C-alpha positions as CSV (number, residue, x, y, z in Angstrom):
1,X,-4.2,-5.1,-5.6
2,X,-7.7,-6.7,-6.8
3,X,-6.2,-9.9,-5.9
4,X,-6.1,-8.3,-2.2
5,X,-9.8,-7.1,-2.7
6,X,-11.5,-10.9,-3.7
7,X,-9.7,-12.0,0.1
8,X,-11.1,-9.2,1.5
9,X,-13.9,-9.8,0.7
10,X,-14.3,-14.0,1.2
11,X,-13.4,-12.4,4.4
12,X,-15.5,-9.9,5.1
13,X,-18.5,-12.3,3.9
14,X,-17.3,-15.5,6.2
15,X,-17.1,-12.4,9.2
16,X,-20.6,-11.6,8.4
17,X,-22.1,-15.1,8.1
18,X,-19.8,-16.2,12.0
19,X,-21.8,-13.2,13.2
20,X,-25.4,-13.9,12.2
21,X,-24.9,-18.1,12.9
22,X,-27.0,-18.9,15.1
23,X,-23.3,-20.9,17.0
24,X,-23.2,-17.4,17.5
25,X,-26.4,-16.3,20.0
26,X,-24.7,-15.4,23.4
27,X,-26.3,-17.8,25.4
28,X,-25.3,-16.3,29.0
29,X,-23.9,-13.1,29.5
30,X,-19.9,-13.9,29.3
31,X,-20.1,-14.6,26.3
32,X,-19.2,-12.5,23.3
33,X,-18.4,-14.2,20.6
34,X,-21.3,-12.7,18.3
35,X,-20.2,-9.7,19.8
36,X,-16.4,-10.4,18.8
37,X,-17.9,-11.6,15.0
38,X,-19.8,-8.0,14.1
39,X,-16.6,-6.3,15.2
40,X,-14.5,-8.7,12.8
41,X,-17.6,-7.9,10.0
42,X,-17.6,-4.4,10.7
43,X,-13.8,-4.6,10.5
44,X,-13.9,-6.3,7.3
45,X,-16.5,-4.3,5.2
46,X,-14.0,-1.4,6.1
47,X,-11.3,-2.5,4.5
48,X,-13.1,-4.0,1.8
49,X,-14.0,0.0,1.1
50,X,-10.7,1.2,1.2
51,X,-9.4,-1.1,-1.2
52,X,-12.4,-0.2,-3.5
53,X,-11.2,2.6,-2.8
54,X,-7.2,3.0,-3.7
55,X,-8.7,1.1,-6.6
56,X,-10.6,3.4,-8.1
57,X,-7.9,6.1,-7.3
58,X,-5.2,4.7,-8.7
59,X,-6.8,3.6,-11.9
60,X,-7.8,7.5,-12.3
61,X,-3.9,8.1,-12.6
62,X,-3.9,10.2,-15.6
63,X,-0.9,8.2,-18.1
64,X,0.7,10.8,-18.8
65,X,2.0,10.6,-15.2
66,X,3.2,7.3,-15.7
67,X,5.0,8.4,-18.1
68,X,8.9,8.5,-17.5
69,X,9.4,12.5,-16.0
70,X,12.2,14.6,-14.8
71,X,10.7,15.1,-12.1
72,X,9.1,12.9,-9.2
73,X,5.9,13.2,-8.9
74,X,2.8,11.0,-8.0
75,X,3.1,8.6,-10.1
76,X,7.2,7.8,-10.8
77,X,8.6,4.5,-10.2
78,X,11.7,5.8,-8.2
79,X,15.2,3.0,-7.3
80,X,17.2,4.2,-4.5
81,X,21.6,3.6,-4.2
82,X,21.2,1.6,-0.8
83,X,18.2,-0.6,-2.7
84,X,20.0,-1.5,-6.1
85,X,21.5,-5.0,-4.6
86,X,17.6,-5.7,-3.2
87,X,15.9,-4.9,-6.6
88,X,13.6,-2.6,-4.6
89,X,11.9,-0.2,-5.3
90,X,9.4,2.7,-5.0
91,X,6.1,3.7,-6.8
92,X,5.0,7.3,-5.3
93,X,1.1,6.9,-5.2
94,X,-1.8,8.5,-3.6
95,X,-3.2,5.9,-2.0
96,X,-2.3,2.9,-0.9
97,X,0.5,3.2,0.7
98,X,3.1,0.8,2.1
99,X,1.2,-1.8,-0.9
100,X,4.4,-4.2,-1.4
101,X,3.9,-7.2,-4.1
102,X,7.1,-8.9,-6.4
103,X,7.3,-8.3,-10.0
104,X,9.1,-10.0,-12.6
105,X,10.3,-7.9,-15.9
106,X,12.4,-9.6,-18.2
107,X,13.7,-12.4,-15.6
108,X,14.0,-10.3,-13.2
109,X,12.1,-9.8,-10.1
110,X,12.1,-6.5,-8.2
111,X,9.8,-5.5,-5.0
112,X,7.5,-2.4,-5.5
113,X,6.2,-1.1,-2.6
114,X,4.1,1.7,-3.1
115,X,4.8,5.4,-1.2
116,X,2.5,8.5,-0.6
117,X,3.7,12.0,-0.6
118,X,2.3,12.5,2.6
119,X,4.6,9.6,4.2
120,X,8.1,10.6,5.2
121,X,10.4,9.3,2.2
122,X,7.3,10.4,-0.3
123,X,7.2,13.7,1.0
124,X,11.5,13.7,0.3
125,X,10.8,12.3,-3.4
126,X,8.6,15.2,-4.2
127,X,10.1,17.2,-7.1
128,X,13.9,15.3,-6.8
129,X,15.3,15.1,-9.7
130,X,17.9,11.9,-10.4
131,X,21.1,11.6,-8.4
132,X,19.8,14.1,-5.6
133,X,20.7,13.7,-2.2
134,X,17.6,12.7,0.1
135,X,17.4,13.3,3.4
136,X,15.4,11.5,6.1
137,X,14.6,11.5,9.7
138,X,13.3,8.2,10.9
139,X,13.2,8.9,14.8
140,X,16.6,9.5,15.9
141,X,17.6,8.2,12.7
142,X,18.8,10.2,9.8
143,X,19.4,8.7,6.3
144,X,20.5,10.0,3.6
145,X,20.2,8.4,0.4
146,X,20.9,9.5,-3.5
147,X,18.7,8.7,-6.2
148,X,19.7,6.5,-9.1
149,X,17.2,5.9,-11.1
150,X,13.2,7.7,-11.7
151,X,10.9,6.4,-14.3
């Protein structure tokens, strides 16, 4: 996430420079480049704030929450049966839902997706344990899977 923050800071700075550049001054009433650049700069600045907030919240997860436990909760790393072959894991966190990364553990690359308790999958996993069944309804589709690993 710190790499994403760094890239977003660069994008925000570039957008701010573009919005205030002499070349962005409107020449006609239909020239909206400066307005568009300022909207982009504002959006990038909000994204920077969101990432900083997410990093702060993730750093505030108590170390004991990251230890192996019987029930799934914030700080749990979970794998479902259907995801074993794909090396797909889920990290249950208070923020940053949808963030994806690849981790290399002992020469194996695993795919990690951050989910929050508010997401359908996170809600279905909360307080479950190893071998429990989870049911998720997304639109009209029902997904049933089993928890195969909890760290």
